[in-house]
DOBA-707087 format. One record per residue: x, y, z of N, C-alpha, C in turn. Coordinates in steps of 0.05 Angstrom, whole numbers, plus 32768, in hexadecimal, padded with zeros to 4 digits. Example, Ala and Ser with C-alpha at 12.3 -4.5 7.8 and 13.67 -1.06 7.14 Angstrom:
BEGIN
81087F8E809C80F67FA6809C81087FBE809C;81017FD3808E81117FEB808F81028001809D;
This chain:
BEGIN
800E7FE88003800180038001800F801C8002;800A802E7FEA801B80467FEB8009805C7FF0;801480727FFD8004808A7FFA8004809C7FE3;7FF480A17FD57FF980B07FB97FE580C97FBB;7FED80DA7FB07FDF80F77FAC7FD080EF7F90;7FB680FB7F8B7FA480F97F777FAE80F97F5D;7FC481127F5C7FD3810E7F437FE480FB7F3D;7FF180F27F54800080D97F4A7FF480C17F43;7FDA80C07F507FCA80A67F4B7FC180A77F2C;7FBD80C07F207FB980BF7F027FD580B67EF4;7FE780BB7EF8800180B27EEA800180937EF4;7FFD808E7F0B800080707F157FEC805A7EFF;7FCF80677EFD7FBC80577EF27FBD80597ED8;7FC8806B7EC47FD480697EA97FE680587EA6;7FFC805A7EB5801180487EB4800F802B7EB6;800080247ECC7FF3800D7ED27FE77FF77EB4;7FD4800B7EAD7FC880047E8B7FE080017E77;7FEB80157E75800280127E6180117FF97E63;801C7FF57E7D802B7FDD7E7D801E7FC17E72;80017FC07E7E7FF17FAD7E757FEE7FA67E55;7FE67FC27E487FDF7FBF7E2B7FF47FD37E1D;800C7FBE7E11801C7FD07E0280137FE47DE8;7FF77FDD7DE47FEF7FEF7DCB7FE7800C7DDB;7FE0800E7DF37FD180257DF87FE6803C7DF8;7FDB80557DF17FE980707DF07FE180817DF9;7FED809B7E017FDF80B37E0A7FEC80CD7DFE;7FD080D87DF97FD280F07DEB7FCE810B7DF9;7FD981237DF87FD3813D7E007FE581527DFB;7FD8816A7E0D7FEF817D7E0C7FFC817C7E24;801B817C7E23802E817C7E32802781627E47;8027814D7E3E801E81347E4C803B81287E4F;804E812B7E3D806A811C7E41807D81247E51;808F81347E4180A181417E4F809E81517E69;808A81657E65808081767E7A807081667E8F;8066814E7E8E805A813F7E9F803C814A7EA6;803381597E92801981647E978017817F7EAB;8005818C7E9C800181A87EA67FF981A67ECA;7FEB81917ECE7FE4818F7EE97FF881777EF5;800D816E7EE9801F815A7EF2801381427EF6;800181387EE27FF981227EEB8001810D7EDB;801381147EC6802380F97EB4804080FB7EBB;804780FF7ED4806780FF7ED8806F80E67ED0;808780E47EC7809280CE7EC5808A80BA7EB0;807680BB7EA2806C80A87E8E807B80A77E75;808280C27E69809380C07E5680AE80AD7E56;80B980AF7E6D80D580A37E7980CE80887E76;80BE80787E8080B2805B7E7C80AE80537E61;809A80637E57808C80577E3D809280667E26;80A3807B7E2480B380867E0C809F809D7DFE;80A880A97DE9809C80BB7DDF808780B17DC6;808980987DC38076808C7DAC805C80877DB6;805F80827DD1804480767DE1803B80947DF4;804C80A87DFE804080BF7E09804C80D57DFA;803580E37DEB803A80F47DD2802E81107DDD;803F81257DDE8035813E7DDD802781487DC5;801181567DC58005815D7DAC800481767DAB;7FFB81837D8E7FF481A37D907FDC81AF7DA3;7FDA81C97DA57FC881D07DB77FB181D67DA8;7FA581B87DA07F8C81B57D947F7981A07D9E;7F6581A87DA47F5481917DB67F4981807DA2;7F40818A7D8B7F3581797D727F4C816A7D69;7F6581707D677F7981607D5C7F7B81477D73;7F7A81517D887F7E81397D9A7F6E81247D9E;7F52812B7D9A7F42811B7D9E7F3A810D7D7E;7F41811A7D687F3B810D7D537F5180F87D4E;7F6B81017D567F8080E47D567F7580D37D66;7F7080DB7D827F6C80C47D8F7F4E80B17D89;7F3E80C07D7B7F2780AA7D727F2E809C7D5B;7F4180A07D447F46809B7D317F5A80807D37;7F6B80857D4A7F80806A7D547F6E80587D62;7F5880647D6F7F4B804F7D7F7F3A803F7D6F;7F2E804B7D597F20803A7D427F2A80217D32;7F4880277D327F5B80107D257F6280047D3E;7F5F7FFE7D567F697FEF7D6A7F7B7FF37D7A;7F84800F7D7B7F95801A7D8F7F89802C7DA2;7F87801F7DBB7F7A802D7DD07F8780457DD9;7F7D805A7DE17F8580757DE57F7B80837E00;7F8F808E7E107F8A80A17E227F8E80BF7E1B;7F8080CE7E177F7E80ED7E0B7F7781027E22;7F8681117E297F8581257E387F7C813E7E2C;7F64814A7E387F5C81657E2E7F5E81737E48;7F7081897E4A7F7F81927E617F6D819E7E75;7F5381B07E6F7F3D81B37E7F7F2481AA7E74;7F1781A37E817EF781947E767EEE81AB7E6B;7EEF81C97E707EDC81DA7E607EE481D77E44;7EFE81D07E3C7F0681CE7E217EF681B77E0F;7EEA81A67E1F7EDA81947E0F7EC2819D7DFD;7EC281BB7E037EAF81CA7DF07EB981CB7DD2;7ED981D17DD87EE181D17DBA7EE381B87DAE;7EE181A47DB77EE281897DA77EC881797DAC;7EB5818A7DB57E99817A7DB87E9281677DA3;7E9181727D857E8681637D717E9481487D74;7EAD81457D747EBD812D7D767EB381197D8B;7EAE81287DA67EA681127DBA7E86810E7DBA;7E74811D7DB47E5981197DB87E4C810F7D9B;7E5D81177D827E5181117D687E5C80F47D5D;7E7680F37D667E8680DE7D577E8C80C77D68;7E9E80CE7D807EA280B67D927E8F80A77D9A;7E7580BA7DA77E6280B17DB57E4F80A17DA0;7E4F80A57D877E3980997D757E4B80857D66;7E64807C7D647E6F806D7D517E6580507D57;7E6380467D6E7E5F80277D6D7E4480247D68;7E2D80387D6C7E1180327D617E1380377D49;7E1D80497D3A7E1B804E7D207E26803B7D0A;7E3E802D7D1D7E4980187D097E3A7FFB7D0D;7E227FF87D1F7E1A7FE47D257E2A7FCD7D36;7E3F7FDD7D4C7E4C7FD07D587E687FCA7D4E;7E6B7FCB7D387E837FC47D267E9D7FD17D31;7E997FEF7D387EB180027D3C7EAA80077D59;7EBE80027D6D7EC080117D827ED580277D88;7ED280357D997EE6804A7D9D7EF0804F7DB9;7F0580367DC37F1380367DDC7F2480507DE5;7F19806A7DEF7F2680817DF37F1D808A7E0F;7F31808E7E207F29809B7E377F3180BA7E35;7F2080C87E3A7F2880E67E377F2780F17E52;7F3F80F37E5D7F4980FD7E757F47811B7E73;7F3981287E8A7F3481437E8B7F34814D7EA4;7F4581667EAC7F4181717EC27F2781817EC6;7F1A81817EDB7EFB81887EDE7EFD81987EF8;7EEB81A77EFD7EDE81B47F157EED81CE7F1A;7EE681DD7F317EEF81F67F3B7EFD81F07F57;7F02820E7F5F7F10820B7F7B7F2D82147F7A;7F3682137F627F52821C7F5B7F59823B7F50;7F4082487F4A7F3E82667F4A7F4582687F25;7F3F82587F187F43825C7EFB7F3082657EE9;7F1982707EF67F0A827E7EE97EF982727ED9;7EE1827C7ECE7ECA82707EBE7ED3825E7EA7;7EEC82627E997EEE82527E837F03823D7E8D;7F0882387EA37F1682247EAB7F1182137EC3;7EF9821A7ECF7EF3820B7EE87ED781FD7EE9;7ECD81FB7ECF7EB381F17ED27EB581D17ED5;7E9A81C67EE47E9581AB7EE27E8281A77ECC;7E8B81957EB67E7C818D7EA47E7481737E9D;7E7581647EBC7E6F81497EB57E5081457EAC;7E3F81597EB17E2581577EA77E2281577E84;7E3481647E7B7E3881697E617E3B814D7E4F;7E4781427E5C7E5181247E547E3A810C7E60;7E3181147E727E1D80FC7E7A7E0480FA7E66;7DFB81117E5A7DE881117E457DEB81077E2F;7E0080FC7E297E0A80F57E087E0A80D67E0D;7DF380C87E027DF580A97DFC7E0D80A27DED;7E1980907DF97E3280837DEF7E4B808B7DFC;7E49809E7E0B7E5F80A87E227E5F809A7E39;7E7780987E457E7580877E657E8080A07E75;7E7D80A37E8D7E8380BE7E997E8F80B67EB6;7EA480BC7EBE7EB180B67EDB7EBA80CA7EE4;7EBB80CD7F027EC380E37F0E7ED480DC7F2C;7EE880D37F2A7EF280C37F477EF980DB7F60;7EF880D27F747EF980E27F8D7F1580DE7F9D;7F2180C77F987F3580BB7FA47F4E80B37F95;7F6380B07FA17F7980A97F8D7F78808C7F84;7F6F807B7F957F69805E7F8D7F5580547F7E;7F3E80687F7C7F26806B7F687F3380757F4B;7F4580877F4F7F5880937F367F5F807B7F21;7F72806D7F347F7C80537F287F68803B7F1E;7F5980367F337F46801E7F287F3380267F14;7F2380437F167F13804B7F057F23804F7EE5;7F3F805C7EE87F4D805F7ECD7F4C80447EC1;7F55802B7ECD7F5D80107EC57F41800D7EB7;7F27800B7EC27F0D80057EBC7F0880157EA4;7F13802F7EA77F0680417E8B7F1B80367E6F;7F3280327E797F43802A7E607F3C800C7E56;7F347FFF7E677F267FE47E587F0A7FE37E4F;7F047FF57E537EE47FFB7E437EE47FFD7E24;7ED57FF27E167ED97FF27DFA7EC9800C7DF1;7EC280227E007EB380367DF87EBE804C7E08;7EB780677DFA7ECA80807E027EBE80897E1F;7ED280917E2D7ECB80927E4E7ED880B17E51;7EC780C37E5B7ED680D77E627EDC80D97E84;7EF180E07E867EFD80DC7EA17F0780F57EAE;7EF780FD7EC07EF881157ECE7F0D81197EE8;7F2181257EE57F3181257EFA7F2F81407F09;7F2B81437F227F1C815D7F307F39816C7F37;7F4181827F297F5681957F337F57819A7F4D;7F4481987F5F7F4981A47F7E7F4C81897F88;7F4981757F7F7F5581597F907F6E814F7F89;7F7D815E7F797F9B81507F707FAC814E7F84;7FAD81617F9B7FBF815C7FAD7FB7814C7FC4;7F9E81407FC27F92812E7FD87FA781197FDA;7FA881087FF37FB480F47FF37FA380DE8001;7FAD80C37FFC7F9E80AD80047FAF80927FF9;7FAA807B800B7FBA806280037FAE80547FE9;7FBD804A7FD77FBA80397FC27FC7801C7FC3;7FB9800B7FBF7FC57FF27FBD7FE07FEC7FA8;7FF37FE07FB6800B7FE07FA580037FC97F88;7FF57FB97F8E7FEF7FA67F737FDD7FBB7F62;7FD57FAD7F497FC37FBC7F367FAB7FBE7F44;7F9C7FD87F3C7F847FDB7F437F6E7FDB7F2D;7F5A7FCF7F2C7F487FCB7F147F2D7FCE7F24;7F1C7FE37F1E7F027FE77F287EEE7FE47F13;7ED87FEE7F187EBD7FEA7F007EAF80017EFC;7EA980067EE77E96801C7EE17E7E80167EEA;7E70802C7EF27E54802B7EF97E4E801A7F15;7E5F80207F2A7E5F801A7F477E6480317F59;7E4E80357F677E52804F7F7A7E60803D7F95;7E6880547FA67E7480487FBC7E6680597FD2;7E6080497FE37E54805680007E6D805A8012;7E72807380127E8C808180227E868083803D;7E6B8085804A7E66808B80647E47807B8064;7E47806680767E29805F807F7E1B80728091;7E028071808D7DED8082809A7DD380788097;7DBE808980A77DA5807F80A87D8F809380A5;7D9980AB80A77D8580C180A77D8280CF808C;7D9980CA807B7D9580D980607DA980CD8052;7DA580D380367DBA80CC80237DC780DF8012;7DE480E680137DED80F8800A7DFB80ED7FF3;7DF680F77FD97E0580E97FBF7E1981027FB4;7E3380FC7FB47E4381107FAA7E5881017F93;7E6681147F867E78810E7F787E9581237F74;7EA8810F7F727EC6811E7F707ECD81307F87;7ED1814F7F867ED5815B7F9D7EBD81627FB2;7EA581587FA87E8D815B7FBC7E9281447FD0;7EA0812C7FCB7E9981177FD97EA7811F7FEF;7EC681257FF17ECD812B800C7EBF81448019;7EB38155800E7EA3816C801E7E8C815C802C;7E7E8148801E7E64814380287E6D812E8041;7E818125803F7E8C8111804F7E92811C806E;7EA1813D80697EA4814E807F7E8B8153808B;7E79816080757E5C8169807E7E4F81568095;7E56813C80877E4B8122809A7E51812280B4;7E6B812480BB7E76812580D07E6D813480E2;7E69814A80D77E5B816680EB7E3A815D80ED;7E31815280D77E14814B80E47E15813680F5;7E29812480F47E24811181087E268118812B;7E39812C812A7E3A813D81447E218147814A;7E0E814C813F7DF3815681457DDC813F8144;7DE88129813F7DCF810E81407DC781098126;7DD1811481107DC8810B80F97DD880FD80E9;7DCE80E280E27DE380CF80D27DDB80CF80B8;7DEE80DB80A87DEB80DE808E7DFE80C6807F;7DEE80B8806C7E0080A7805B7E0B80B88040;7E2580B280397E3380C380247E3E80AE8011;7E2F80AF7FFA7E3880A17FE47E4C80AE7FCC;7E5980A27FC77E7280AD7FAC7E6680A27F96;7E5780B07F827E4780A67F6A7E5D809F7F59;7E7880A77F5A7E8980A37F467E8D809E7F2B;7E7480917F1F7E73808C7F057E5180977F02;7E5580AC7EEF7E3280B37EE57E2B80A37ED1;7E39809C7EBF7E3780887EA77E4A80737EA4;7E4080577EAC7E27804D7EB87E20805B7ED5;7E0A805C7EDB7E0480627EF47DFB804C7F05;7E04804E7F207DFE80377F387DE480417F43;7DCB803C7F3A7DB080427F3F7DAE80347F58;7DB280167F557DAF80087F6D7DB8800C7F8B;7DD080167F887DDF80207F9B7DCC803B7FAD;7DC580517F9B7DBE80647FA47D9B805F7FAF;7D9280527F9F7D7480437FA97D7880357FBD;7D8880267FC77D8080157FDB7D88802A7FF1;7DA0803A7FEF7DA3805280097D84805E800A;7D7D80677FFA7D6680777FFC7D5180698009;7D47804E80007D39804280117D41803B802D;7D57803B80347D61803D804F7D5D80508061;7D63806980527D64808880647D4C8098805E;7D3E809580457D2480A580417D2580BD8039;7D4480C7803B7D4680E480307D6280E28019;7D5D80F880057D6F80F37FF27D81810F7FE9;7D97810F7FEC7DA1812F7FE87DBF812B7FCF;7DB8813B7FBE7DD1813B7FAE7DE681567FB5;7DFC814F7FAC7E0F81657FB67E2081687F94;7E1C817A7F887E2581807F6C7E3681997F68;7E4E819A7F5C7E5F81A97F557E5181BE7F3D;7E4681AB7F277E4281B87F117E2A81CC7F15;7E2281DC7F057E0A81F17F067DF181E27F0A;7DDD81F07F167DC781E37F1E7DB881DB7F07;7DB081E87EF67DA481DE7EDE7DAA81C77ED2;7D9C81BB7ECD7DA3819C7EBF7DC081917ECD;7DC281927EE27DD781817EF17DD381687EF1;7DE881567EF67DE681367EFB7DD281317F10;7DD0813C7F277DC0813A7F407DA2813D7F33;7D98814C7F1F7D80814E7F1B7D7581337F10;7D8C81277EFE7D8081097EF77D7D80F67F0B;7D9780FA7F207D8F80E77F367D7380EA7F44;7D6F81067F497D56810B7F567D4280FE7F46;7D3E81017F2E7D2A80F97F207D2580DA7F20;7D3B80CC7F237D3E80AA7F257D3280A87F42;7D3B80B47F557D2D80B57F727D0D80B67F73;7D0980CA7F667CEF80D17F657CDF80BD7F59;7CE680B17F427CDA80987F337CDA80867F40;7CED80797F4E7CF3805E7F557CF2805C7F77;7CF580707F837CF3806D7F9E7CE280857FAC;7CD280907FA47CBC80A27FB17CAE809C7FC4;7CA980837FC67C97807D7FDF7CAA80737FF8;7CCA80737FF07CDA807180037CE5808D8011;7CD8809F80067CE780C1800B7CD680C68021;7CE380D680347CD280E7804C7CD38104804A;7CDF810D802F7CDB812780307CE7812A8011;7CEE8144800E7CF281487FEA7D1381427FE4;7D1281407FCD7D33813D7FC77D4081587FCB;7D53815A7FD47D6281747FD77D7E81747FC5;7D7D81807FAF7D99818B7FA57DA981A17FAF;7DC4819A7FB77DD881B47FBB7DEE81BA7FA4;7DE981CC7F977DF681CB7F817E0381EE7F7D;7E1581F07F687E2182097F607E0C821A7F55;7E0882327F547DF382427F4B7DFC82417F2A;7DE582497F1B7DE2824B7EFF7DF082617EF6;7E0D82607EF57E1F82787EF07E3582717EEC;7E4B82837ED67E6082817ED47E73827B7EED;7E84826D7EEF7E97826E7F097EAB827E7F0C;7EA982947F207EB482A57F287ED4829D7F2C;7EE582B37F257F0182AB7F287F0B82B77F43;7EFD82CA7F507F0582D57F6E7EFC82C07F81;7F1182BD7F947F1582A87FA77EF982AD7FB8;7EED82BF7FBD7EDC82C17FD87EC082BB7FC0;7EB982C17FAB7EA382BC7F9B7EA7829C7F94;7EB982937F897EBB82737F837EB982647F9A;7EBE826E7FB07EB8825C7FCD7E9982617FD1;7E90827B7FC67E6E827B7FCE7E5F82667FBD;7E6B82657FA27E5B825C7F947E5D82377F8F;7E76822D7F987E75820F7F937E6B82047FB1;7E5A81EE7FB37E5281E87FCB7E6781DF7FE4;7E6881EF7FF77E7B81E6800C7E7281D68023;7E8281CD80347E7C81BD804E7E6481CC805B;7E6881E680637E5881F480737E3A81F68063;7E3581F280487E1F81F9803D7E1181DF803B;7E2581C680377E1681AC80397E0A81A38054;7E1F81AC80637E1381A780807DF781B98086;7DF981D0807F7DE181DD80857DCA81D5807F;7DCB81CC80637DB681C8804C7DA881B08057;7DBF819D80607DB1818380677DA681848080;7DAE819780967DA8819580AD7D8A81A880B0;7D8381B980997D6B81C4809A7D5881B18089;7D5F81A480777D4A818F80697D44817D807B;7D538171808E7D4C815E80A07D3B816780B8;7D3E818680BC7D34819080D67D12818780DC;
C-alpha cells in the first residue's frame, strides 16, 4: 500500500494500463516532456517513450480527431483535453462522431478512447476554465462518464475506462489533485457503473460527485454531532449510473439530497431526483433537495467563487433545515 496524491494516481493508472496493453497510446498538449500542465503525466514519457506518449498541437479537434481515427483502427487511446471547458471546442467529434459510431455502424466499429480532462472550480481560473461540465456529457447517448473522488478510484476507474470498448469521458477534479490517500501496490481495476457508500446513515441520503464527496462527508460529520445520521454516496459514474445503490439507500433513509458542483439548470442531480421520484416516491418522507452552484458563469474572485460552489457549511445547513 502506498500513499499517493490524486495527481500521482492519474499517472499511476495510465502507466498500469500502458504496461498491460502495448498498443495503448496517450495524446495531449504538454503531456510528454512537461508531465502535463497539472503534472498528472510525470514520468510516463521516460517509461513508454515518445511514440506512445505524444505531445500535440494546441488543437482540441486535432487531438480527438487523431484519437478517434486511431481507435477505429484498433489502437486504444487516452486523449487529454487540458480543461473540460475546452470540450466545447471539439464537441462535434465527441457528441456526433465518437458517441454515434458504434450505433451507426451496427456495432462494427468501436471507439475505445478515454478523454481525460481537468474539471471543476476552486482554483480561481475564472469562467472559461472552471466549469463542471459532466452533465454536458451525461446527456449524450453513447458516451460513458466517470468522475472519481479518491486516488484509488482514479487508478481503478482509469483501468475500467481504458478497457471499455466505448468512449469514456474521465473527469479529474482540479481541486482534488493534491489530496492524498492509500492505493494498493498491485494493479487496481474497478467497474464502471458502481457507486460507493462512503458513510453509512439512517436519516438521509446525500449523493455527491468528485470534489463534493469530501465536502459532503465533512458535513455529515457535523450533522452526526447534532444527532443526524447522513448516508453519503459517491456516485463516481454518471453513465452507466448505479441506480440500485441510490434507491436502496433512499428506501432505508426516506430522504434524498444531491450535492452538485455543476449549475442548477439541467444538472445531473435533476436526473437522479427524477429517478428517485419515479421509483422511490412512496419511500420518501419529504421532497428531494438539490444543493448546487447557481446558474451563473463561475467568478474568478476568491470570495465570489467560494460563495458559488457548494461548501461544507451550505451542505450542513441545507440538510439540517430539510430534516428539521
